[in-house]
C-alpha positions, 0 to 999 in steps of 0.5 A: 485460454480465453475466459480466465482472469488471473490475479497478483499481489505484490509482496515486499516489506513495509517501509517502516516496521519491515513486516512484509506485506501483500498489496496492490502497487497502483494504490498501496500508500507509499513514500519515496526514498531515493526516488523509489517508491517503498510501501507503507503497511495498514498499521504504520499508516493508521499510527501515522494518522492518529499522530497526524490528526492529533497534530491537527494534520489531515490524514493520509488516505488509504485507497480502497483496494490497497492491500488487496490483489490487482487483475493481472492485466492491471499491472 
């Protein structure tokens, strides 16, 4: 039907804490494990960023919309 727009949210466990999270697969912070991108939840990334800042390292960015739905045509 014309005019209808769908949205999608990908769900999988956080690489670090294993909690299931919903996210935009194009924007979610992730790390590669055996060549496969694995998502990291906002809480785990914020903890890591506080440690990085304390050590004088640059924090990893969290892109706006990283944990929000994506329009289905963007998948």
